[in-house]
C-alpha positions in Angstrom: 0.0 0.0 0.0 1.1 3.6 -0.7 -0.4 7.0 -0.5 1.0 7.9 -3.9 -1.0 7.2 -7.0 -1.8 8.4 -10.5 -0.3 8.1 -13.9 2.7 10.4 -13.3 3.8 8.5 -10.2 3.3 5.2 -11.9 5.5 6.4 -14.7 8.3 7.3 -12.3 8.0 3.8 -10.7 8.1 2.1 -14.1 11.2 4.1 -15.1 12.9 3.2 -11.9 12.1 -0.4 -12.4 13.9 -0.4 -15.7 17.0 1.2 -14.1 16.9 -1.1 -11.1 16.8 -4.2 -13.4 19.7 -2.8 -15.5 21.8 -2.2 -12.4 20.7 -5.5 -10.9 19.7 -3.8 -7.6 18.4 -6.4 -5.1 14.7 -6.3 -4.6 15.0 -5.5 -0.9 17.1 -2.4 -1.7 14.7 -0.9 -4.2 12.0 0.6 -2.0 14.6 2.4 0.1 15.9 4.1 -3.0 12.5 4.9 -4.6 10.0 5.8 -1.8 10.1 9.4 -0.6 11.4 10.2 2.9 8.4 12.3 3.8 5.3 13.9 2.3 3.5 16.8 3.8 -0.2 17.6 2.9 -1.6 20.9 4.2 -4.7 23.1 4.0 -4.2 26.7 2.9 -7.2 28.9 3.9 -7.1 32.4 2.4 -9.5 35.4 2.3 -10.8 36.0 -1.2 -11.3 39.6 -2.4 -15.1 39.2 -2.2 -14.9 38.5 1.5 -15.3 34.7 1.3 -12.8 32.2 2.5 -11.4 29.5 0.2 -9.3 26.5 1.2 -6.6 25.1 -1.1 -4.7 21.8 -0.7 -0.9 22.1 -0.7 1.8 19.4 -0.9 5.5 19.0 -0.4 7.4 15.7 -1.0 11.1 15.3 0.1 12.6 12.3 -1.6 15.9 11.8 0.2 18.3 13.9 2.3 21.3 11.5 1.9 23.5 13.9 -0.1 22.3 17.2 1.5 19.2 19.2 1.7 16.3 18.5 -0.7 15.8 20.8 -3.6 12.9 21.3 -5.9 10.2 23.6 -7.4 6.8 24.5 -6.2 4.0 24.6 -8.8 0.6 26.1 -8.7 -1.7 24.2 -11.1 -5.2 22.9 -10.9 -3.9 19.4 -11.8 -1.4 19.1 -8.9 -1.8 16.1 -6.7 0.4 14.1 -4.3 1.3 11.4 -6.8 2.5 14.0 -9.3 4.5 15.9 -6.7 6.1 12.6 -5.5 7.1 11.6 -9.0 8.7 15.0 -9.7 10.6 14.8 -6.4 12.0 11.4 -7.4 13.1 12.7 -10.8 14.7 15.6 -9.2 16.9 13.3 -7.1 18.2 11.5 -10.1 18.7 14.8 -11.8 20.8 16.4 -9.0 22.9 13.2 -8.6 23.5 13.1 -12.4 24.9 16.6 -12.5 26.8 16.2 -9.2 24.9 18.5 -6.9 24.8 17.9 -3.1 21.0 17.7 -3.0 18.2 15.2 -2.8 15.0 15.8 -4.8 11.9 17.6 -3.6 8.8 19.0 -5.1 5.8 21.0 -3.9 2.6 22.5 -5.1 -0.9 23.8 -4.6 -4.0 22.5 -6.5 -5.0 25.9 -7.9 -5.2 27.7 -11.2 -3.1 30.8 -10.5 -4.9 32.7 -13.2 -8.1 32.4 -11.2 -6.5 34.5 -8.4 -6.1 38.2 -8.0 -2.6 39.5 -7.2 -3.6 40.0 -3.6 -5.1 36.4 -3.4 -1.9 35.0 -5.0 0.2 36.7 -2.4 -1.9 35.5 0.5 -1.9 31.9 -0.8 1.8 32.0 -1.4 2.6 33.3 2.1 0.2 30.9 3.8 1.7 27.9 1.9 5.2 28.9 3.1 4.0 29.6 6.6 2.5 26.1 6.8 5.8 24.6 5.5 8.1 26.3 8.0 8.4 23.3 10.3 9.6 21.1 7.4 11.9 23.3 5.4 15.1 25.2 5.9 18.3 26.3 4.0 19.9 22.9 5.0 16.7 20.9 5.0 14.7 21.7 1.9 15.2 24.7 -0.5 12.3 25.7 -2.7 12.3 27.1 -6.2 9.8 28.2 -8.9 8.0 25.8 -11.2 4.9 25.9 -13.4 2.5 28.7 -12.2 5.1 30.3 -9.9 7.8 32.9 -10.5 10.4 35.2 -9.0 7.7 37.2 -7.2 6.2 34.1 -5.5 9.7 33.1 -4.4 10.2 36.6 -2.9 7.0 36.2 -0.9 8.2 32.7 0.3 11.5 34.1 1.4 10.0 37.1 3.1 7.5 35.0 5.0 10.2 32.5 6.2 12.4 35.4 7.2 9.7 37.1 9.2 9.3 34.0 11.3 13.1 33.7 11.8 13.5 37.4 12.7 16.3 37.9 10.1 16.6 37.8 6.4 17.2 34.2 5.1 17.8 34.6 1.4 19.0 31.0 1.0 15.7 29.4 1.9 14.5 29.7 -1.8 16.1 30.1 -5.2 14.8 31.7 -8.3 14.3 35.0 -6.4 14.6 38.4 -8.0 18.2 39.6 -8.1 17.1 42.6 -5.9 16.1 40.1 -3.2 19.2 37.9 -3.2 18.7 36.1 -6.5 21.5 35.3 -9.0 22.0 36.7 -12.4 21.1 34.1 -15.1 18.7 32.0 -13.0 15.5 32.9 -14.9 17.1 32.0 -18.2 19.1 29.0 -16.9 16.8 26.2 -17.8 16.0 27.4 -21.4 19.6 28.3 -22.0 20.7 24.8 -20.9 18.1 23.2 -23.3 19.4 25.2 -26.2 23.1 24.6 -25.3 22.7 20.8 -25.3 20.5 20.9 -28.4 23.2 22.9 -30.2 25.9 20.4 -29.0 24.0 17.5 -30.5 23.3 19.3 -33.7 27.0 20.1 -34.2 28.0 16.5 -33.4 25.4 15.2 -35.9 26.6 17.7 -38.6 23.3 19.6 -38.6 24.1 23.2 -39.8 22.6 25.6 -37.4 21.7 28.2 -40.0 19.7 25.6 -41.9 18.1 24.0 -38.9 14.5 24.3 -37.7 13.0 23.9 -34.2 9.5 23.4 -32.8 8.8 24.3 -29.1 5.7 22.9 -27.3 5.1 25.0 -24.2 5.9 28.7 -24.3 6.4 29.5 -20.7 9.7 30.5 -19.1 11.6 27.4 -20.3 10.2 27.1 -23.8 10.3 30.8 -24.6 14.0 31.2 -23.5 15.0 28.0 -25.3 13.3 29.3 -28.5 15.0 32.7 -28.1 18.4 31.0 -27.6 18.0 28.7 -30.5 17.0 31.6 -32.8 20.0 33.5 -31.6 22.2 30.6 -32.7 20.7 30.8 -36.2 18.1 28.1 -35.9 14.7 28.9 -37.4 11.8 28.4 -35.0 8.9 27.3 -37.1 6.2 26.5 -34.5 5.4 27.2 -30.9 2.4 26.5 -28.6 1.0 27.0 -25.2 -2.2 26.0 -23.4 -4.2 28.5 -25.5 -3.1 27.9 -29.1 -0.4 26.8 -31.5 1.3 28.9 -34.2 3.2 27.6 -37.2 5.0 29.3 -40.1 7.4 27.2 -42.3 9.6 30.3 -42.9 10.0 31.0 -39.2 8.4 32.9 -36.4 9.6 36.1 -34.7 10.4 34.8 -31.3 11.1 38.2 -29.8 7.7 39.4 -30.9 6.1 36.3 -29.5 7.7 36.8 -26.1 6.7 40.5 -26.1 3.1 39.4 -26.8 3.1 36.8 -24.0 4.6 39.3 -21.5 1.8 41.8 -22.3 -1.2 39.4 -22.7 -0.2 36.3 -20.6 -0.4 33.8 -23.4 0.0 33.3 -27.2 -3.8 33.7 -27.7 -4.5 36.6 -30.0 -1.1 36.9 -31.5 -2.2 35.9 -35.0 -5.2 34.1 -36.5 -3.4 33.4 -39.8 -0.6 31.5 -38.1 -2.8 29.3 -35.9 -2.6 25.5 -36.4 -3.9 22.4 -34.8 -2.1 22.0 -31.4 -2.4 18.2 -31.7 0.0 18.3 -34.7 2.8 20.4 -33.3 4.8 17.6 -31.9 4.9 15.7 -35.1 5.9 18.5 -37.5 9.1 17.9 -39.5 12.0 19.7 -37.7 15.6 19.3 -36.6 14.9 20.0 -32.9 11.8 19.3 -31.0 11.5 20.8 -27.5 8.6 19.5 -25.4 8.6 22.2 -22.6 5.0 22.0 -21.3 4.0 19.2 -19.0 4.3 15.4 -18.4 3.2 12.6 -20.6 2.6 14.5 -23.9 4.6 12.0 -26.0 3.0 8.6 -26.0 3.9 5.6 -28.1 1.6 6.7 -30.9 3.1 10.1 -31.1 6.6 8.7 -30.8 6.1 6.7 -33.9 5.1 9.8 -35.8 7.9 12.1 -34.6 9.9 13.7 -37.4 12.6 15.5 -35.4 16.3 14.6 -35.3 16.9 15.9 -31.8 14.4 15.5 -28.9 15.3 18.0 -26.2 13.1 17.4 -23.2 12.6 20.8 -21.6 9.7 19.6 -19.4 9.8 17.0 -16.7 8.5 13.6 -17.8 7.2 14.5 -21.2 7.7 11.1 -22.7 5.9 8.0 -21.4 7.7 4.6 -20.8 5.8 3.1 -23.8 7.1 5.9 -26.0 10.6 5.2 -24.7 10.4 1.8 -26.2 9.7 3.4 -29.6 12.4 6.0 -29.2 14.9 3.3 -28.2 14.2 1.5 -31.4 14.5 4.8 -33.4 17.6 6.2 -31.6 19.6 6.1 -34.9 17.0 8.6 -36.3 16.3 10.6 -33.1 18.8 11.6 -30.5 17.1 12.0 -27.1 18.4 14.4 -24.5 16.5 13.1 -21.5 14.8 15.5 -19.1 17.0 14.9 -16.1 19.9 16.2 -18.1 18.2 18.5 -20.7 16.4 20.8 -18.2 19.0 20.5 -15.4 20.3 24.0 -16.0 17.7 25.4 -13.7 18.7 23.4 -10.7 22.4 23.9 -11.5 22.0 27.7 -11.4 19.7 27.4 -8.4 22.6 25.6 -6.7 24.8 28.6 -7.6 22.2 31.0 -6.1 22.1 29.0 -2.9 25.9 29.0 -2.6 26.1 32.7 -3.3 23.5 33.5 -0.7 25.3 31.3 1.9 28.6 33.0 1.1 27.1 36.5 0.5 29.4 36.7 -2.5 27.8 37.1 -5.9 29.1 36.2 -9.4 28.8 38.0 -12.8 26.4 36.5 -15.3 29.2 35.3 -17.6 30.6 33.2 -14.7 27.2 31.7 -14.0 26.7 30.7 -17.6 30.2 29.4 -18.0 29.9 27.2 -14.9 26.4 26.0 -15.9 27.5 24.9 -19.4 30.6 23.2 -17.9 28.5 21.1 -15.6 25.9 20.2 -18.3 28.7 19.2 -20.7 30.4 17.0 -18.1 27.1 15.2 -17.4 26.4 14.9 -21.1 29.8 13.3 -21.7 29.2 10.8 -18.9 25.8 9.9 -20.2 27.1 9.5 -23.8 30.1 7.3 -22.7 27.8 5.1 -20.6 25.2 4.7 -23.4 27.9 3.8 -25.9 29.8 1.4 -23.6 26.7 -0.6 -22.5 24.8 -0.1 -25.8 21.8 1.4 -23.9 19.3 4.1 -24.4 20.3 7.7 -23.4 17.6 7.9 -20.7 18.7 4.6 -19.2 22.3 5.8 -19.1 21.5 9.2 -17.5 19.1 7.8 -14.9 21.5 4.9 -14.1 24.3 7.4 -13.2 21.9 9.3 -10.9 20.5 6.2 -9.2 24.0 4.7 -8.7 25.2 7.9 -7.0 22.3 8.0 -4.6 22.6 4.3 -3.9 26.3 4.6 -3.3 25.8 7.4 -0.8 23.1 5.4 1.1 25.3 2.3 1.2 28.2 4.3 2.5 26.2 6.0 5.2 24.4 2.8 6.2 21.0 2.4 7.7 20.2 4.2 10.9 19.6 2.9 13.5 
C-alpha cells in the first residue's frame, strides 16, 4: 500500500524499475531508493477579495536527504496532486545526482489555477503555503524554487514569509528569487539556456548546420520561450510554438522576440495571429531538426513517438515522454537523439545551486561566470551519459538515470541504515 498514486507516479515507478533491473539492484534495496522520505499535505485557507474564505490543498514531498538538503520547485496548477509531486521529487533526485549537486530531490505544489486568483489572493496563498511549510523546510533541510505557475515574485514572498518568522533575512531558503532580493544573475534564463546549449551540441555532433536547422517548441512558458530565443540567436529557425491556449506555425519561421513580447503583455499566445494558428495536436509531429517539449508530463506517448519527425528530442519539461514511448524511441535512436529531461532541463537546478551557494557566502558572481559554470556542468554530465550509453549499448535515458541512481545508492550504502 502507498499514499502515492496516479499516472505520473506510476510512470516514475516504471522508469525506476527499468534502471533497477539494468543495475541488478536487489529487490529489498529498491523501496529504500524509490520511496520518498516524507510527504506533507496541508490546507491553505485564504481570504478572497469578495470577503469569502477559500481553502486550497498544498503538498511537499522530500525524496531523500542523503546527499544534502532536498531541492525542488513549487508549482501552482489545478492538476497538482500528491502522486505527481512525488514523481517530480523522485526525478529531481536522479537529476541532482547526475549533474553532481549535493541535493536530494523535492517538489511541492498547490492545487489551484493561479490565473483564477487576483494579485492579492496569489500573495496571500503563497505566504500561507510557506507559513505552513516552515516546520519542514530550511536552508539545510529543503530549499524551494519556482515551477509551473510560480515565478520570482512568489519566491520573494516565500523568502520574506520565512524570514519574518526567523527574525532575520534568510535569502538562502529559496532560489529563483529576483536579483534585488538575493537572486542570482542568469537564474530565470538558466533552464531554457541549458536546453538550447545541449541541443546545439547534439546538432553540431550530428553535422546539422545551425543556420539551416529548424525547431519546434511545445510550451511557451519560461523554459520554452527562453529555449526558443536562444535557438533563434544561434541561427536556428523556430517554425512552430504552442502554449495551453493555441499553437502557431510558419514554415519560414516565427519572430520569437515578438512572441515573447506578446506573452509578456497578454499572458499567453492567444490573440497573436489568426493566420498562423494551427492544430495543437499536430505540433509535436511537425518535421524539424529540434523538438522541445517544454510543457508538462506525458505528452509524447507511443503513438506520437512513432510519428515524430525530429532529429533531436530535447526534453525541456519533466517527464514529457511515457515509458511506452521510450520503447519506440529506443528503437528509433539512430534517427532521433534523445536528450533526457533529467539532463536537458537540469540547467535550472544547477543555477539554483549557484544561487544557494552565493546566498550562503554573500558573494555574488557575474552572469558570464554563472553561464560558464552552468555549461561546464551540463557538458560534463552529457559526456558521462554518452560514454555510458555507448559502452553498454543502452538508451540515453537509461544511461542518464542509471548514473543518478547509482550515485544516490552509493551514498546510502556508504552511510548505512540508521539505527
